[in-house]
C-alpha positions, 0 to 999 in steps of 0.5 A: 700666218694669216691665222696668227695674224687675226690672233694678234688682232684681237688680243688686248696685248697688241703687237710688240715691237720686236714680234712685229719686226720679225713677223714683217720680216718673215712675210717679206722673205716669203714675198707676202708684202701686203701682209707684211704692211698690215702687221705694221698697221695693227702695230700702229694702232698702239704707238705711231713712234718710228723704229728704224728696223720697222721703216727697214722692213716696211721699205722692203715691202714697198719696194716689193710693191713698187710703190715708190711715191710711199717709199719717198714719203717714208724717207722724208718722215724719217729724216723729219723725226728720227733724231738718230737716223740709222744707216741700215734703213738709209742703205735700203732705200738707196738701193731701192731708188737705184733699182727703179732708176730714180736718180734724182732721189737716189743722189738726194738720199746718197748726199743726206747719208754722207752728211747728216751723221758719220754713222749713216755714211755710205759703205761699199754696198751703197757705192756699188749700187750708185755706181751700177745706176751710172752704168745703166744711165751710161753716166760714166763721169758720175760713175768715176766721181763716185769711185774716186770719192769712195777710196779717197774720201778724207774719213774713212776711205773704203775699198772697192770689191770686185763688183765695184770695179766690174760696175765702173768698167761697164759704166765707161764703156759707155761713152768713148772718150773714156774707153782708154780708162776702163782698161787701166782701171784693171790694175785697181784689182791687184792695187787692192789685192782683189782677183778678176772674176768671171764678171770681170771677163764679161764686163771686159767683153761688153767694153771691147764690143763697145769700143770696137776693139776686135783684137781684144774681143778675140783675146778675151773669147780665146781665153774665156770660151775656148781655153776655159769655158767660163763665159757661156756659164754667165752670158748666152750664146746669143749674146756672145754673138751679139757682142761680137757684131756690135764690136764689128759695127764699131770698129775703127778701120781703113777704107778698102780700095775694093770690097768684094761681092757679098757672094765672093765673101760668103764663099771664102768664109765657108771655105776657111770655116770647113779647112780647119775644124780645130779652130772653134773661134767664131772669128776668121784668122784674117787680121782686121785692118780695113773694111774688107778684112772686117766685112769678111770676119762678119760673115765669117761669124755669120757662117760659123753661128749657122754651122755651130749654134743655128739655134741663135741664127735668127736671134742675132740677124739684126745685131748682124745687119747693123755691121753693114749699116753702121760701117755704111756699106749699102751693097752688102747691107742690101743683100743681107736685108733682102735674104734674111729679112725678107718676111716680118716676124710677129709675136702671136696674140690670141686675143687680137685679131692682128699680131704684134710686130716685133722689134726685130722687124722695126729696126730692120726698116729703120736701119735700111732707112739709115743706111740709105740716108748715109749712102744717098740712095733715096730709092732703096730708103723710100721702098724700105719706108713703104715696106714698113708701112705695108707690114705696119697695117698688117700687124699692131705695134707693142706700146713699148715700141711706139718710140720707134715709129717717130725715129723712123718717121724723122729719118724720112723727113730728113731722106725727103729732105736731103733729096729736095722733096720739100713738099713731102717732107713737110707733108709727112711732118704735119701728118705727124703733129697730132701724135704727141711727139718731141721735136728737136731742131736736130731732128728737122735740121735737113728740113729746115736747111732746105727750107731756107735754101728754098725761101720757104718761110712758112715751113721754117716758122713751122719747124721753129715753133715746133722745136722752140727755137728762137725766131729772129725778126 
């Protein structure tokens, strides 16, 4: 290709429009975006008139290079200069903005496509991209609005595809108040003559986990894992177990008058697991109506994992621990914390003296401090914080995990404040001010209430100044 490009550059005939387009398409297919843009540059030396097909190829090349600022400039120029805009170019750019999660640009371009011309009206693919973006960004209300706009628009209403409904279910699973709608939209498949596919079962699995619907999760696992092994083909075993633990964590069940010790729960789970080798679901047979039942199911799933899928035991341990954190059972949490997380793990880097601490380890400390606040156990929370700092000093926190430092610090300020240690909470806050973190009235709410109660006006004014709250005089 390089030789052809050089020959074309030397000829007096220049690069013809069709040849330029075909060459750019070939370069993009071979993941050679720089060469594709170089061809366009040679062509533009002859004439700079915009052509939709060349703009489309250019947009694909810019997307491959992640040069989204240039893509935005191209879209702006296209909108200003192209008298008859074409859907193909606008659709490619919309998909690129959605892929990059550039919400404002995607929505703006979507509105332009809707109103500039009937020929540029968004199609199924465009709606699918935006609904998926809403799912990723946890905006179920906007996803639902887009879906209704798609099927009910007055001119040329569109028929959804399986992907459309799957993306919609994914979006609705992000917010509890939309959970009742998720299963209801399953009827859309039959309404439009569609058939649920493997991805549908995966989205329902995600939804069941998010909503804490353990019974629905059991049924899905039974149908798509045991009876017809569809799920392992589209979802890793690790993720399947993480979904189960998430369902336990989010389940809303009755309190139990008595909860057995962890050792007793595990003893019963291991005994039941060994009695029926033919039962291959990662759930116990017991119905889940109380927290005692829930904790038994979580331990049973853990023992099942150790027996049949030991390769994912470590990878699922954090989700397992989160069950006891979210359900606020400190004693069971302490047992798992002390046995499964007694030593931190690191990601080794040969070019540094220290090792990188993993997200798994940082979240362990976060969960420990969180559950200590919920269960009013200052000693355990303070001890977990000390462990965090000891391991932090022996390793390096990767840049993409720096946000957890503020979360852990915020929890500790709340823990100190909740137990009346005003001076310690204030000192920790002051020591953190040079980190460039953003603070909100909610994140410092415990400290402000304590300072108000103890009439520490200096601390109240400090907090109000940091959070931007209006100071009343």
